[in-house]
LOSENU-47424 format. One record per residue (C-alpha): chain; z, x, y. Coordinates in nm, 4 decimals. Example, Ala and Ser with C-alpha at 12.3 -4.5 7.8 and 13.67 -1.06 7.14 Angstrom:
BEGIN
+-----+----------+----------+----------+
: mol :       zz :       xx :       yy :
+-----+----------+----------+----------+
:   A :   0.7800 :   1.2300 :  -0.4500 :
:   A :   0.7140 :   1.3670 :  -0.1060 :
+-----+----------+----------+----------+
***
This chain:
BEGIN
+-----+----------+----------+----------+
: mol :       zz :       xx :       yy :
+-----+----------+----------+----------+
:   A :  -1.0141 :  -2.3306 :   3.7179 :
:   A :  -0.9097 :  -2.0520 :   3.9527 :
:   A :  -0.8800 :  -1.6907 :   3.8430 :
:   A :  -0.5032 :  -1.7087 :   3.8970 :
:   A :  -0.4604 :  -2.0122 :   3.6719 :
:   A :  -0.6879 :  -1.8648 :   3.4096 :
:   A :  -0.4911 :  -1.5409 :   3.4023 :
:   A :  -0.1668 :  -1.7367 :   3.3823 :
:   A :  -0.2893 :  -1.9378 :   3.0833 :
:   A :  -0.4112 :  -1.6238 :   2.9103 :
:   A :  -0.0685 :  -1.4641 :   2.9446 :
:   A :   0.0974 :  -1.7787 :   2.8054 :
:   A :  -0.1484 :  -1.7759 :   2.5136 :
:   A :  -0.0597 :  -1.4129 :   2.4415 :
:   A :   0.3080 :  -1.5090 :   2.4395 :
:   A :   0.2365 :  -1.7864 :   2.1885 :
:   A :   0.0397 :  -1.5392 :   1.9768 :
:   A :   0.3262 :  -1.2882 :   1.9868 :
:   A :   0.5720 :  -1.5556 :   1.8709 :
:   A :   0.3378 :  -1.6423 :   1.5828 :
:   A :   0.3149 :  -1.2735 :   1.4859 :
:   A :   0.6921 :  -1.2266 :   1.4886 :
:   A :   0.7767 :  -1.5359 :   1.2873 :
:   A :   0.4799 :  -1.4813 :   1.0557 :
:   A :   0.5990 :  -1.1289 :   0.9791 :
:   A :   0.9525 :  -1.2539 :   0.9134 :
:   A :   0.8207 :  -1.5165 :   0.6718 :
:   A :   0.6255 :  -1.2494 :   0.4841 :
:   A :   0.9603 :  -1.1045 :   0.3763 :
:   A :   1.0101 :  -1.3866 :   0.1258 :
:   A :   0.7483 :  -1.4759 :  -0.1379 :
:   A :   0.8334 :  -1.8440 :  -0.1065 :
:   A :   0.7283 :  -1.8448 :   0.2607 :
:   A :   0.4795 :  -1.5556 :   0.2574 :
:   A :   0.1702 :  -1.7756 :   0.2442 :
:   A :   0.2818 :  -1.9829 :   0.5424 :
:   A :   0.3751 :  -1.6647 :   0.7258 :
:   A :   0.0286 :  -1.5235 :   0.6705 :
:   A :  -0.1265 :  -1.8470 :   0.7958 :
:   A :   0.0986 :  -1.8512 :   1.1013 :
:   A :   0.0061 :  -1.4922 :   1.1876 :
:   A :  -0.3620 :  -1.5832 :   1.1459 :
:   A :  -0.3173 :  -1.8731 :   1.3902 :
:   A :  -0.1584 :  -1.6313 :   1.6355 :
:   A :  -0.4518 :  -1.3943 :   1.6037 :
:   A :  -0.6905 :  -1.6840 :   1.6610 :
:   A :  -0.5046 :  -1.7876 :   1.9765 :
:   A :  -0.5069 :  -1.4298 :   2.1066 :
:   A :  -0.8786 :  -1.3887 :   2.0333 :
:   A :  -0.9765 :  -1.7119 :   2.2069 :
:   A :  -0.7592 :  -1.6284 :   2.5079 :
:   A :  -0.9214 :  -1.2849 :   2.5380 :
:   A :  -1.2669 :  -1.4426 :   2.5541 :
:   A :  -1.1619 :  -1.6172 :   2.8758 :
:   A :  -1.0634 :  -1.2913 :   3.0471 :
:   A :  -1.1907 :  -1.2723 :   3.4041 :
:   A :  -1.5021 :  -1.0573 :   3.4296 :
:   A :  -1.6343 :  -1.1123 :   3.0763 :
:   A :  -2.0104 :  -1.1577 :   3.0840 :
:   A :  -2.1648 :  -1.4466 :   2.8922 :
:   A :  -2.3882 :  -1.2082 :   2.6994 :
:   A :  -2.0851 :  -1.0047 :   2.5928 :
:   A :  -1.9030 :  -1.3172 :   2.4745 :
:   A :  -2.2053 :  -1.4155 :   2.2657 :
:   A :  -2.2174 :  -1.0704 :   2.1066 :
:   A :  -1.8439 :  -1.0858 :   2.0352 :
:   A :  -1.8764 :  -1.4282 :   1.8725 :
:   A :  -2.1642 :  -1.3050 :   1.6568 :
:   A :  -1.9578 :  -1.0007 :   1.5526 :
:   A :  -1.6579 :  -1.2257 :   1.4733 :
:   A :  -1.8768 :  -1.4525 :   1.2604 :
:   A :  -2.0216 :  -1.1590 :   1.0651 :
:   A :  -1.6828 :  -0.9955 :   1.0165 :
:   A :  -1.5190 :  -1.3240 :   0.9143 :
:   A :  -1.7896 :  -1.3918 :   0.6553 :
:   A :  -1.7623 :  -1.0425 :   0.5047 :
:   A :  -1.3821 :  -1.0432 :   0.4961 :
:   A :  -1.3638 :  -1.3971 :   0.3545 :
:   A :  -1.6023 :  -1.3072 :   0.0730 :
:   A :  -1.4235 :  -0.9800 :   0.0052 :
:   A :  -1.0822 :  -1.1473 :  -0.0073 :
:   A :  -1.2069 :  -1.4192 :  -0.2435 :
:   A :  -1.4086 :  -1.1902 :  -0.4704 :
:   A :  -1.1786 :  -0.8890 :  -0.5012 :
:   A :  -0.9875 :  -0.8576 :  -0.8267 :
:   A :  -0.6099 :  -0.8233 :  -0.8109 :
:   A :  -0.6444 :  -0.4699 :  -0.9482 :
:   A :  -0.8564 :  -0.3814 :  -0.6450 :
:   A :  -0.6177 :  -0.5295 :  -0.3881 :
:   A :  -0.4793 :  -0.1857 :  -0.2912 :
:   A :  -0.8345 :  -0.0634 :  -0.2294 :
:   A :  -0.9056 :  -0.3652 :  -0.0097 :
:   A :  -0.5858 :  -0.3034 :   0.1876 :
:   A :  -0.6907 :   0.0592 :   0.2368 :
:   A :  -1.0393 :  -0.0412 :   0.3553 :
:   A :  -0.9137 :  -0.3089 :   0.5944 :
:   A :  -0.6543 :  -0.0700 :   0.7332 :
:   A :  -0.9221 :   0.1966 :   0.7772 :
:   A :  -1.1413 :  -0.0475 :   0.9689 :
:   A :  -0.8521 :  -0.1125 :   1.2052 :
:   A :  -0.8121 :   0.2599 :   1.2686 :
:   A :  -1.1846 :   0.3037 :   1.3232 :
:   A :  -1.1906 :   0.0147 :   1.5700 :
:   A :  -0.9074 :   0.1615 :   1.7759 :
:   A :  -1.0706 :   0.5055 :   1.7837 :
:   A :  -1.4134 :   0.3707 :   1.8828 :
:   A :  -1.2686 :   0.1460 :   2.1541 :
:   A :  -1.0770 :   0.4423 :   2.2959 :
:   A :  -1.3885 :   0.6615 :   2.2993 :
:   A :  -1.5946 :   0.3834 :   2.4570 :
:   A :  -1.3313 :   0.3222 :   2.7244 :
:   A :  -1.3302 :   0.6879 :   2.8224 :
:   A :  -1.7023 :   0.7608 :   2.8122 :
:   A :  -1.7916 :   0.4394 :   2.9938 :
:   A :  -1.5240 :   0.4536 :   3.2611 :
:   A :  -1.6963 :   0.6770 :   3.5108 :
:   A :  -1.5530 :   0.9695 :   3.6991 :
:   A :  -1.1950 :   0.8546 :   3.7439 :
:   A :  -0.9376 :   0.7239 :   3.4979 :
:   A :  -0.5606 :   0.7176 :   3.5592 :
:   A :  -0.3678 :   0.9817 :   3.3665 :
:   A :  -0.1703 :   0.7150 :   3.1785 :
:   A :  -0.4933 :   0.5602 :   3.0517 :
:   A :  -0.6263 :   0.9030 :   2.9516 :
:   A :  -0.3122 :   0.9621 :   2.7461 :
:   A :  -0.3644 :   0.6258 :   2.5760 :
:   A :  -0.7302 :   0.7115 :   2.5069 :
:   A :  -0.6434 :   1.0498 :   2.3611 :
:   A :  -0.3653 :   0.9174 :   2.1370 :
:   A :  -0.5689 :   0.6139 :   2.0302 :
:   A :  -0.8645 :   0.8348 :   1.9392 :
:   A :  -0.6560 :   1.0832 :   1.7381 :
:   A :  -0.4329 :   0.8363 :   1.5536 :
:   A :  -0.7100 :   0.5833 :   1.4902 :
:   A :  -0.9441 :   0.8507 :   1.3531 :
:   A :  -0.6792 :   0.9937 :   1.1201 :
:   A :  -0.5951 :   0.6440 :   0.9958 :
:   A :  -0.9636 :   0.5689 :   0.9320 :
:   A :  -1.0618 :   0.8721 :   0.7266 :
:   A :  -0.7210 :   0.8881 :   0.5580 :
:   A :  -0.7642 :   0.5274 :   0.4455 :
:   A :  -1.1153 :   0.6002 :   0.3194 :
:   A :  -0.9881 :   0.8884 :   0.1051 :
:   A :  -0.7065 :   0.6662 :  -0.0225 :
:   A :  -0.9670 :   0.4021 :  -0.1137 :
:   A :  -1.1824 :   0.6566 :  -0.2976 :
:   A :  -0.8803 :   0.7816 :  -0.4944 :
:   A :  -0.7642 :   0.4313 :  -0.5815 :
:   A :  -1.1168 :   0.3327 :  -0.6827 :
:   A :  -1.1318 :   0.6524 :  -0.8926 :
:   A :  -1.4447 :   0.7672 :  -0.7092 :
:   A :  -1.2321 :   1.0729 :  -0.6323 :
:   A :  -0.9748 :   1.2230 :  -0.8653 :
:   A :  -0.6307 :   1.0681 :  -0.8308 :
:   A :  -0.4817 :   1.4152 :  -0.8720 :
:   A :  -0.4202 :   1.6462 :  -0.5795 :
:   A :  -0.7440 :   1.8011 :  -0.4510 :
:   A :  -0.6651 :   2.1470 :  -0.3186 :
:   A :  -0.8577 :   2.4602 :  -0.2216 :
:   A :  -0.7734 :   2.8064 :  -0.0992 :
:   A :  -0.6509 :   2.8267 :   0.2584 :
:   A :  -0.6168 :   2.4494 :   0.2893 :
:   A :  -0.2977 :   2.4621 :   0.4931 :
:   A :  -0.4488 :   2.7196 :   0.7277 :
:   A :  -0.7551 :   2.5009 :   0.7825 :
:   A :  -0.5375 :   2.1979 :   0.8553 :
:   A :  -0.3210 :   2.4016 :   1.0923 :
:   A :  -0.6251 :   2.5298 :   1.2833 :
:   A :  -0.7669 :   2.1778 :   1.3122 :
:   A :  -0.4314 :   2.0430 :   1.4271 :
:   A :  -0.3932 :   2.3104 :   1.6940 :
:   A :  -0.7507 :   2.2554 :   1.8132 :
:   A :  -0.6877 :   1.8814 :   1.8471 :
:   A :  -0.3676 :   1.9418 :   2.0455 :
:   A :  -0.5437 :   2.1897 :   2.2774 :
:   A :  -0.8356 :   1.9527 :   2.3409 :
:   A :  -0.5961 :   1.6640 :   2.4034 :
:   A :  -0.4028 :   1.8759 :   2.6543 :
:   A :  -0.7199 :   1.9746 :   2.8384 :
:   A :  -0.8371 :   1.6127 :   2.8613 :
:   A :  -0.5007 :   1.4938 :   2.9924 :
:   A :  -0.4589 :   1.7747 :   3.2456 :
:   A :  -0.8077 :   1.7869 :   3.3936 :
:   A :  -0.8765 :   1.4115 :   3.3610 :
:   A :  -1.2516 :   1.3413 :   3.4025 :
:   A :  -1.4971 :   1.6306 :   3.4445 :
:   A :  -1.8562 :   1.6926 :   3.3414 :
:   A :  -1.7433 :   1.8248 :   3.0020 :
:   A :  -1.4747 :   1.5623 :   2.9318 :
:   A :  -1.6967 :   1.3330 :   2.7258 :
:   A :  -1.8110 :   1.6213 :   2.5060 :
:   A :  -1.4534 :   1.7427 :   2.4575 :
:   A :  -1.3402 :   1.3933 :   2.3610 :
:   A :  -1.6185 :   1.3620 :   2.1035 :
:   A :  -1.5277 :   1.7013 :   1.9543 :
:   A :  -1.1632 :   1.5950 :   1.9352 :
:   A :  -1.2754 :   1.2683 :   1.7741 :
:   A :  -1.4689 :   1.4581 :   1.5065 :
:   A :  -1.1812 :   1.6987 :   1.4369 :
:   A :  -0.9360 :   1.4082 :   1.4027 :
:   A :  -1.1697 :   1.2423 :   1.1517 :
:   A :  -1.1780 :   1.5652 :   0.9531 :
:   A :  -0.8043 :   1.6239 :   0.9488 :
:   A :  -0.7382 :   1.2628 :   0.8438 :
:   A :  -0.9405 :   1.3201 :   0.5284 :
:   A :  -0.8046 :   1.6682 :   0.4605 :
:   A :  -0.4405 :   1.5589 :   0.4870 :
:   A :  -0.4800 :   1.2821 :   0.2262 :
:   A :  -0.6967 :   1.4783 :  -0.0198 :
:   A :  -0.4073 :   1.6874 :  -0.1609 :
:   A :  -0.1853 :   1.3810 :  -0.2119 :
:   A :  -0.1685 :   1.2594 :  -0.5712 :
:   A :  -0.2214 :   0.9015 :  -0.6872 :
:   A :   0.1488 :   0.8580 :  -0.7617 :
:   A :   0.2174 :   0.8725 :  -0.3876 :
:   A :  -0.0447 :   0.6155 :  -0.2854 :
:   A :   0.2062 :   0.3344 :  -0.2114 :
:   A :   0.3763 :   0.5608 :   0.0436 :
:   A :   0.0431 :   0.6842 :   0.1842 :
:   A :  -0.0817 :   0.3283 :   0.2360 :
:   A :   0.2404 :   0.2406 :   0.4199 :
:   A :   0.2061 :   0.5500 :   0.6412 :
:   A :  -0.1583 :   0.4769 :   0.7250 :
:   A :  -0.0750 :   0.1138 :   0.7976 :
:   A :   0.1949 :   0.2279 :   1.0369 :
:   A :  -0.0456 :   0.4660 :   1.2095 :
:   A :  -0.3032 :   0.1921 :   1.2594 :
:   A :  -0.0398 :  -0.0333 :   1.4157 :
:   A :   0.0750 :   0.2454 :   1.6469 :
:   A :  -0.2828 :   0.3189 :   1.7508 :
:   A :  -0.3457 :  -0.0508 :   1.8179 :
:   A :  -0.0354 :  -0.0738 :   2.0386 :
:   A :  -0.1464 :   0.2320 :   2.2362 :
:   A :  -0.4902 :   0.0776 :   2.2823 :
:   A :  -0.3190 :  -0.2394 :   2.4066 :
:   A :  -0.1724 :  -0.0389 :   2.6947 :
:   A :  -0.5144 :   0.1099 :   2.7593 :
:   A :  -0.6777 :  -0.2363 :   2.7717 :
:   A :  -0.3778 :  -0.4036 :   2.9394 :
:   A :  -0.3647 :  -0.6527 :   2.6517 :
:   A :  -0.0122 :  -0.7765 :   2.5754 :
:   A :  -0.1061 :  -0.9426 :   2.2471 :
:   A :  -0.2486 :  -0.6181 :   2.1121 :
:   A :   0.0615 :  -0.4283 :   2.2202 :
:   A :   0.2930 :  -0.6714 :   2.0409 :
:   A :   0.0796 :  -0.6940 :   1.7252 :
:   A :   0.0385 :  -0.3171 :   1.7057 :
:   A :   0.4081 :  -0.2542 :   1.7658 :
:   A :   0.5039 :  -0.4989 :   1.4906 :
:   A :   0.2636 :  -0.3402 :   1.2422 :
:   A :   0.3681 :   0.0109 :   1.3403 :
:   A :   0.7420 :  -0.0615 :   1.3192 :
:   A :   0.7233 :  -0.2562 :   0.9926 :
:   A :   0.4925 :   0.0067 :   0.8426 :
:   A :   0.7329 :   0.2832 :   0.9395 :
:   A :   1.0272 :   0.0982 :   0.7889 :
:   A :   0.8295 :   0.0310 :   0.4712 :
:   A :   0.7326 :   0.3987 :   0.4521 :
:   A :   1.0972 :   0.5021 :   0.4623 :
:   A :   1.1861 :   0.2455 :   0.1944 :
:   A :   0.9042 :   0.3671 :  -0.0315 :
:   A :   1.0015 :   0.7307 :   0.0148 :
:   A :   1.3660 :   0.6514 :  -0.0535 :
:   A :   1.2651 :   0.4658 :  -0.3714 :
:   A :   1.1025 :   0.7894 :  -0.4882 :
:   A :   1.3950 :   1.0048 :  -0.3679 :
:   A :   1.1601 :   1.2050 :  -0.1489 :
:   A :   1.1067 :   1.2634 :   0.2204 :
:   A :   0.7934 :   1.1521 :   0.3997 :
:   A :   0.7071 :   1.5157 :   0.4775 :
:   A :   0.7354 :   1.5956 :   0.1070 :
:   A :   0.4922 :   1.3150 :   0.0279 :
:   A :   0.2440 :   1.4395 :   0.2853 :
:   A :   0.2746 :   1.8128 :   0.2231 :
:   A :   0.4254 :   1.8461 :  -0.1238 :
:   A :   0.2969 :   1.5558 :  -0.3342 :
:   A :   0.3167 :   1.5389 :  -0.7115 :
:   A :  -0.0262 :   1.7043 :  -0.7311 :
:   A :  -0.0110 :   2.0548 :  -0.8661 :
:   A :   0.3414 :   2.0419 :  -1.0000 :
:   A :   0.2635 :   1.7255 :  -1.1875 :
:   A :  -0.0439 :   1.8789 :  -1.3365 :
:   A :   0.1553 :   2.1794 :  -1.4443 :
:   A :   0.4165 :   1.9576 :  -1.6006 :
:   A :   0.1528 :   1.7622 :  -1.7836 :
:   A :  -0.0058 :   2.0774 :  -1.9113 :
:   A :   0.3227 :   2.2064 :  -2.0341 :
:   A :   0.3933 :   1.8824 :  -2.2109 :
:   A :   0.0552 :   1.8849 :  -2.3749 :
:   A :   0.1036 :   2.2376 :  -2.5017 :
:   A :   0.4294 :   2.1580 :  -2.6823 :
:   A :   0.4890 :   1.9992 :  -3.0206 :
:   A :   0.3844 :   1.6337 :  -3.0433 :
:   A :   0.6832 :   1.3979 :  -3.0315 :
:   A :   0.7093 :   1.1055 :  -3.2726 :
:   A :   0.6471 :   0.7464 :  -3.1626 :
:   A :   0.7128 :   0.4174 :  -3.3364 :
:   A :   0.4216 :   0.1727 :  -3.3349 :
:   A :   0.4796 :  -0.1988 :  -3.3861 :
:   A :   0.2875 :  -0.5263 :  -3.4220 :
:   A :   0.2756 :  -0.8451 :  -3.2173 :
:   A :   0.4350 :  -1.0441 :  -3.5003 :
:   A :   0.7332 :  -0.8109 :  -3.5219 :
:   A :   0.7842 :  -0.8121 :  -3.1449 :
:   A :   0.7424 :  -1.1908 :  -3.1358 :
:   A :   1.0320 :  -1.2349 :  -3.3771 :
:   A :   1.2427 :  -0.9887 :  -3.1758 :
:   A :   1.1763 :  -1.1825 :  -2.8547 :
:   A :   1.2237 :  -1.5264 :  -3.0094 :
:   A :   1.5760 :  -1.4515 :  -3.1239 :
:   A :   1.6850 :  -1.2493 :  -2.8233 :
:   A :   1.9395 :  -1.3794 :  -2.5768 :
:   A :   1.8271 :  -1.1740 :  -2.2787 :
:   A :   1.4843 :  -1.0242 :  -2.2014 :
:   A :   1.3861 :  -0.8192 :  -1.8984 :
:   A :   1.0149 :  -0.7813 :  -1.8252 :
:   A :   0.9066 :  -0.4665 :  -1.6396 :
:   A :   0.5560 :  -0.5068 :  -1.4903 :
:   A :   0.3396 :  -0.2102 :  -1.3928 :
:   A :  -0.0147 :  -0.1301 :  -1.2910 :
:   A :  -0.1351 :  -0.1915 :  -1.6487 :
:   A :  -0.0473 :  -0.5590 :  -1.6009 :
:   A :  -0.2806 :  -0.5716 :  -1.3010 :
:   A :  -0.5585 :  -0.3862 :  -1.4828 :
:   A :  -0.5500 :  -0.6373 :  -1.7689 :
:   A :  -0.5205 :  -0.9357 :  -1.5297 :
:   A :  -0.2326 :  -1.0447 :  -1.7512 :
:   A :  -0.0049 :  -1.2027 :  -1.4905 :
:   A :  -0.0731 :  -1.5568 :  -1.6155 :
:   A :  -0.0240 :  -1.4532 :  -1.9770 :
:   A :   0.3133 :  -1.2953 :  -1.9046 :
:   A :   0.4295 :  -1.6044 :  -1.7175 :
:   A :   0.3295 :  -1.8238 :  -2.0140 :
:   A :   0.5209 :  -1.5957 :  -2.2518 :
:   A :   0.8253 :  -1.6083 :  -2.0232 :
:   A :   0.8055 :  -1.9891 :  -2.0040 :
:   A :   0.7929 :  -2.0099 :  -2.3833 :
:   A :   1.0979 :  -1.7856 :  -2.4151 :
:   A :   1.2889 :  -1.9909 :  -2.1581 :
:   A :   1.2168 :  -2.3080 :  -2.3582 :
:   A :   1.3965 :  -2.1388 :  -2.6489 :
:   A :   1.6977 :  -2.0684 :  -2.4282 :
:   A :   1.6224 :  -1.7000 :  -2.3650 :
:   A :   1.7374 :  -1.5558 :  -2.0321 :
:   A :   1.4210 :  -1.3975 :  -1.8840 :
:   A :   1.4102 :  -1.1809 :  -1.5718 :
:   A :   1.1554 :  -0.9485 :  -1.4098 :
:   A :   1.2580 :  -0.6009 :  -1.2916 :
:   A :   1.0512 :  -0.4844 :  -0.9933 :
:   A :   1.0433 :  -0.1172 :  -0.8963 :
:   A :   0.9595 :  -0.0598 :  -0.5261 :
:   A :   0.6639 :   0.1690 :  -0.6043 :
:   A :   0.5318 :  -0.0013 :  -0.9174 :
:   A :   0.1557 :  -0.0433 :  -0.8847 :
:   A :  -0.0650 :   0.1108 :  -0.6220 :
:   A :   0.0571 :  -0.0480 :  -0.3019 :
:   A :   0.3877 :  -0.1720 :  -0.1616 :
:   A :   0.4790 :  -0.5086 :  -0.3146 :
:   A :   0.1900 :  -0.4943 :  -0.5631 :
:   A :   0.3882 :  -0.6502 :  -0.8485 :
:   A :   0.5326 :  -0.9229 :  -0.6261 :
:   A :   0.1844 :  -1.0234 :  -0.5137 :
:   A :   0.0522 :  -1.0117 :  -0.8689 :
:   A :   0.3271 :  -1.2311 :  -1.0135 :
:   A :   0.3208 :  -1.4705 :  -0.7184 :
:   A :  -0.0464 :  -1.5358 :  -0.7964 :
:   A :   0.0655 :  -1.6605 :  -1.1406 :
:   A :   0.3371 :  -1.8796 :  -0.9828 :
:   A :   0.6215 :  -1.6816 :  -1.1370 :
:   A :   0.9411 :  -1.8216 :  -0.9779 :
:   A :   1.0717 :  -1.5934 :  -0.7069 :
:   A :   1.4256 :  -1.6380 :  -0.8399 :
:   A :   1.3157 :  -1.4591 :  -1.1594 :
:   A :   1.2201 :  -1.1416 :  -0.9703 :
:   A :   1.4880 :  -0.8777 :  -0.9190 :
:   A :   1.4694 :  -0.5523 :  -0.7291 :
:   A :   1.5686 :  -0.2281 :  -0.8989 :
:   A :   1.9140 :  -0.2004 :  -0.7408 :
:   A :   1.9989 :  -0.5602 :  -0.8319 :
:   A :   1.9044 :  -0.5433 :  -1.1999 :
:   A :   1.9571 :  -0.1870 :  -1.3158 :
:   A :   2.3124 :  -0.2561 :  -1.4342 :
:   A :   2.1883 :  -0.5384 :  -1.6582 :
:   A :   1.9695 :  -0.3309 :  -1.8907 :
:   A :   2.2691 :  -0.2183 :  -2.0943 :
:   A :   2.3375 :  -0.5845 :  -2.1854 :
:   A :   1.9706 :  -0.6648 :  -2.2525 :
:   A :   1.8362 :  -0.7328 :  -2.6024 :
:   A :   1.4715 :  -0.6510 :  -2.5233 :
:   A :   1.3116 :  -0.4705 :  -2.2302 :
:   A :   0.9405 :  -0.5515 :  -2.2310 :
:   A :   0.7495 :  -0.2826 :  -2.0380 :
:   A :   0.3948 :  -0.3862 :  -1.9478 :
:   A :   0.1838 :  -0.1016 :  -1.8154 :
:   A :   0.4657 :   0.0707 :  -1.6251 :
:   A :   0.5048 :   0.4444 :  -1.6758 :
:   A :   0.6612 :   0.6834 :  -1.4247 :
:   A :   0.9052 :   0.4219 :  -1.2890 :
:   A :   1.0737 :   0.3964 :  -1.6324 :
:   A :   1.0591 :   0.7643 :  -1.7308 :
:   A :   1.4107 :   0.9006 :  -1.8110 :
:   A :   1.2874 :   1.2484 :  -1.7167 :
:   A :   1.3561 :   1.1462 :  -1.3577 :
:   A :   1.7263 :   1.1545 :  -1.4475 :
:   A :   1.7426 :   1.4191 :  -1.7194 :
:   A :   1.4767 :   1.6866 :  -1.6641 :
:   A :   1.5356 :   1.9092 :  -1.3626 :
:   A :   1.1914 :   2.0698 :  -1.4139 :
:   A :   1.0094 :   1.7365 :  -1.3943 :
:   A :   0.8071 :   1.6645 :  -1.0773 :
:   A :   0.9676 :   1.3189 :  -1.0624 :
:   A :   1.3245 :   1.4475 :  -1.1063 :
:   A :   1.5608 :   1.2590 :  -0.8758 :
:   A :   1.3333 :   0.9567 :  -0.8334 :
:   A :   1.5321 :   0.6350 :  -0.8894 :
:   A :   1.3987 :   0.4559 :  -1.1987 :
:   A :   1.4600 :   0.1343 :  -1.3862 :
:   A :   1.7215 :   0.1912 :  -1.6569 :
:   A :   1.4953 :   0.0581 :  -1.9304 :
:   A :   1.6136 :   0.3191 :  -2.1808 :
:   A :   1.9597 :   0.1577 :  -2.1786 :
:   A :   1.8337 :  -0.1659 :  -2.3361 :
:   A :   1.9056 :  -0.2298 :  -2.7062 :
:   A :   1.5334 :  -0.2570 :  -2.7798 :
:   A :   1.2391 :  -0.1404 :  -2.5699 :
:   A :   0.8829 :  -0.2602 :  -2.6310 :
:   A :   0.6054 :  -0.0876 :  -2.4357 :
:   A :   0.2635 :  -0.2511 :  -2.3994 :
:   A :  -0.0026 :   0.0123 :  -2.3323 :
:   A :  -0.3649 :   0.0805 :  -2.4119 :
:   A :  -0.2910 :   0.4387 :  -2.5132 :
:   A :  -0.0454 :   0.7250 :  -2.4672 :
:   A :  -0.2221 :   0.8266 :  -2.1466 :
:   A :   0.0109 :   0.9615 :  -1.8767 :
:   A :   0.0886 :   0.7742 :  -1.5557 :
:   A :   0.0003 :   0.8733 :  -1.1984 :
:   A :   0.2363 :   1.1686 :  -1.2042 :
:   A :   0.0424 :   1.3107 :  -1.4979 :
:   A :   0.3482 :   1.3794 :  -1.7144 :
:   A :   0.4658 :   1.2642 :  -2.0551 :
:   A :   0.7068 :   0.9714 :  -2.0627 :
:   A :   1.0230 :   1.0483 :  -2.2626 :
:   A :   1.0945 :   0.6753 :  -2.2964 :
:   A :   0.8081 :   0.6380 :  -2.5427 :
:   A :   0.9826 :   0.8715 :  -2.7883 :
:   A :   1.3295 :   0.7153 :  -2.7753 :
:   A :   1.4543 :   0.5733 :  -3.1096 :
:   A :   1.4925 :   0.2193 :  -2.9671 :
:   A :   1.1361 :   0.2170 :  -2.8287 :
:   A :   0.8368 :   0.0581 :  -3.0013 :
:   A :   0.4773 :   0.0901 :  -2.8809 :
:   A :   0.2421 :  -0.2090 :  -2.8934 :
:   A :  -0.1034 :  -0.0701 :  -2.8219 :
:   A :  -0.3932 :  -0.2763 :  -2.6901 :
:   A :  -0.5056 :  -0.4734 :  -2.3863 :
:   A :  -0.1959 :  -0.6156 :  -2.2194 :
:   A :  -0.3400 :  -0.9645 :  -2.1811 :
:   A :  -0.4440 :  -0.9848 :  -2.5463 :
:   A :  -0.1074 :  -0.8475 :  -2.6573 :
:   A :   0.0819 :  -1.1040 :  -2.4480 :
:   A :  -0.1260 :  -1.3900 :  -2.5861 :
:   A :  -0.0480 :  -1.2695 :  -2.9393 :
:   A :   0.3200 :  -1.2366 :  -2.8524 :
:   A :   0.3330 :  -1.5956 :  -2.7274 :
:   A :   0.1709 :  -1.7160 :  -3.0471 :
:   A :   0.4180 :  -1.5130 :  -3.2533 :
:   A :   0.7134 :  -1.6563 :  -3.0584 :
:   A :   0.5798 :  -2.0113 :  -3.1092 :
:   A :   0.5517 :  -1.9456 :  -3.4811 :
:   A :   0.8958 :  -1.7889 :  -3.5168 :
+-----+----------+----------+----------+
***
């Protein structure tokens, strides 16, 4: 096969891969086709990878090393994906996203340091941007992982002069990038690039440290977008069309998702990055703790079971507590039992419920909850006023009326589910512990609210038994 024909086939393969990426991403927008979309995108990535191995000039020894690396990476990722608990899915997403950023940064550094004395200015720009963005995405994702895994505090981590330090690092990175682009390749270029690489790693971590756990869904979306952007830039650097298309799709979809997440919290992206719940939330929590204790009404599974059994309409509001208890199958079984009794059962999904975008959708899809039963916040909020029972399972900040009523609250203005408008509200929680924002939830003290304490899975099993016995 001639070099011309080989190159032609590679380009056609990249086009096929790009089509798979585009249609796979579109299918991910609907839970009923998401699995097939993921598989289609994986096929596209396989086609692109195989085509790349046939690039003219690849040495046999390099191909062998690449295949060995692919085998090792595939084995690790397959095991991780199979073994990870649903509660740890956000952490896995953060790690995988961080690995993508690290790969882009390292490839950019390797391209520059191994290129010799001359590199076109356009390629230098790609190297510089790929190194900076990839490094920030890597260390930012690692900090997000540590916060989600609770190896670091989920609250904002701040120190004196933090903004000044970040500003100095940012200016230093910009200056080094300018020098590298202007002077191209000199004797000191490699050293300057490595210094810029190190500073970008540092600022990636320092920017995410002061962001509170309540903002993690937005942070993950931002970091995902950055990794896609860095990958697209590296595609220009490597003259790889498949990488350009894949990176552009990830970057664009991640940016759009970031805006949707921020809008769902009634906050700007800059406010998330530079003014997260952090300190204000802590202050609000402290103030709440210092005041007089508010009354709550505790209930039993038998009482709630009777309430559910004779209800006409029930809305289930899932939250992170559902994931922690691995109770998605139990809640589906309870819903099925209620439906058999003629109860209208729906699920209300808040855009930032859980710890990553779409967390609740993924969780419920694993339990084969019908997609038609899931309703987004804007589509179901008007129905709470006609609902007999709102069953809140582990959700906290996304149902807190303080977002509407308390102008001093750090979550004031954030759109919430109108759970407090239901005739009866039952909250399943382990304790009265605050949510990610670190503030007290006014819903728990409303006269129509009852608290059912305990593990969510155990409570749901008891509720099903109580409904069966009613």
